[in-house]
C-alpha angles and dihedrals in degrees: 000000000000088000091051091050090050091048092050091048091050090051090048094049090048092049091051092049090054091049091048089050092052089047090055091056114101103227090186094054107137087222088072092051121082113254089233091059090050088051094049090052096049092047090051091047089052094048093046094053095048091047099041125110096181105133090225093059111026129010099172095107084060095045091047086054096236090124137022129207117248101208117356104050103175095112095047085056093057097256105155098167109055090072095027091236096168088059092052094048090047095047095048096049097040101037105024100036112021097034092050091046088051093051090043088056093052093046095048092045091052097042119104102204122214096252137031088241093062092044090054088062092061097090091052091049093050091049093053089050086053093050091053090047088055093048092050096044090048090052089051091051093046092053103036110018112217113034141166107280116139092039097032123120094019108134090201092058110055091168105057122183117242116244126218109272097224092046088052092048093052093050090048089060090051089051092047093050089052093049090050091052095050095054114108106205089193091070136054132236133191101355109190094000088075113079095186106051105358091241094306101156095191089060092046090055090050090049091050091051093048088048088054090049088054093049093046091054090052092061096050097105096043102039109010095175092055091044092052094049092043093052096046092045088053094050091050091053090054126263134199112307101175141010090267086074095059119129098234121166113221118239125190136216096249128073134276088031097056126114110278091232088059089051094052099039103032115018091041092057089219132132102210104138142048135173115292121242092233099062095035092057096045091050095042108027116195141176110265098245106128133172100216131187113247131213123252090266090057097254120131117263100224094188096054122097114269129218116228114236111242111270095017095113106090104177139001125205105227091226090067091085088056096044101045142005111237099229085184123107106227118220107264090240090059113088095200131070106250122220126201128200129202118249115262113265093359129107109265122198111237093217093049101052139055120270140216106278125258089244093055092049097045116126093238098042107135123255108230119213096171130341142193096257090058091050091053091051089049088051090050088052094047088050090051089054090052095250114153103254105138112255136033132288089250095048092054091041090057091044092051093052091047090050092051092050093051093045089057092049101264126122133250088247089061088053095051091056092047092048090056094059111111090233090056107030106111099223093044095050092044093052092049096046120108093191119124087241104029093190089065089060094048098045096033094059098046095041090053092053090050090051092060109143090022101093102170095051094041088052089052092049092051091052092047100045101025092225140147102033113242117223115239109251117244095246103020115176092199141007120274107317108245093177143000113265115240116272113271091231088063090058089052103040102026098033104152094046090045094052092048091050093048091051090047095057094038105255137349095247131122091242096056108114118225127239093266095047099082104152 
């Protein structure tokens, strides 16, 4: 009996040991996850953050004055801290994107695939990871300024130093060039794990070159020589030439793979946003003759919806019907559909203003990382700066607007009519401008319109070109935000490095301009 008890005890101990061993296994260890899955997850996290309009994650559609909040207007008034928005942006890009890309690189590098054909795809996979690394770090620099870079993503160093933004940006261009040169367009890459190009390496190469073009343009006012060489090198590599090249992330009809805008505007059942007055009145100029409701004491209620006097609408951008639904019953004597935007920073009744269109808030609407219309606007800007791009600023400006029209489902004929309007025609607007650099006004205004629904890039364009002018919000807590302030947690946990970074860029305020925003 004693021997039996000892045997049972031994078996029990062995069983417990086995269970303890299994408990000590990290089932979420990225090493057990295929590198391709990590890549897919990082790609989606990046696209979601770029596309999102959730006020906890990304407020740039509000700051670019495409949209206005209906009830809770803190974010429209430039409040970054109530919802800790910089922390969200920082965490998503560092933890959900860059960290997963870093792990994907390690796993793919270490994986010995089952066939030589699959192993041959590894260099392309790693190069595409690098391209998304560059895109993400560039976004961090463009939003914060100096950020952790050389010491980032090191689990053994929780308190990384911040690197100089311009130095980081220059290094990113070098890394991007290396990645471009390492792509082999005769081979594939991620196949269906890639929700942008389905593994098409030729398209990834065009995307990388177009990203390089964009990064070069951003440096134009701070290092014109480097900007020129970067832009001209990108063009020589081969950039986007049509809307079929667009870097569009694919969303699906079933949650959790729907477009985040759909999540926030449809699945949430909320009515938090309407069109902003700024974009409505630029896309549909009108005479300022309003019939406005008055208060009981006879004074004008400036926050109430206004009715447009018949005949006051002078022009309508054809894209408006794709951007917004009108939600406004036009006077029968007015032949055009009338749109109405909410005042910036003020409460705006959902039932009294135009809304985001059904197309934009659909579950499967693409998430745009970079598109052909933007590339043509960048070429127009490069030509205006006398870079060698082939074609004039006007030619690329016209091509950009045409590309935007076609991408939204309109025709080139629609674009021709629009381009002939005196408020759009390149030469006419250029001659009428009183800006120090008139081309910035011409290109800036139209580029901003074309960047509708792409808040982060529209915000960057506004800061770089200074057009169009943004209205001052009713209850603004700061001047126009030129950057995200650093996350509060960085001040607490990484204090000395935070202090050095804040001093290096000037001050840790929203109004502080970044190194590339010189004018």
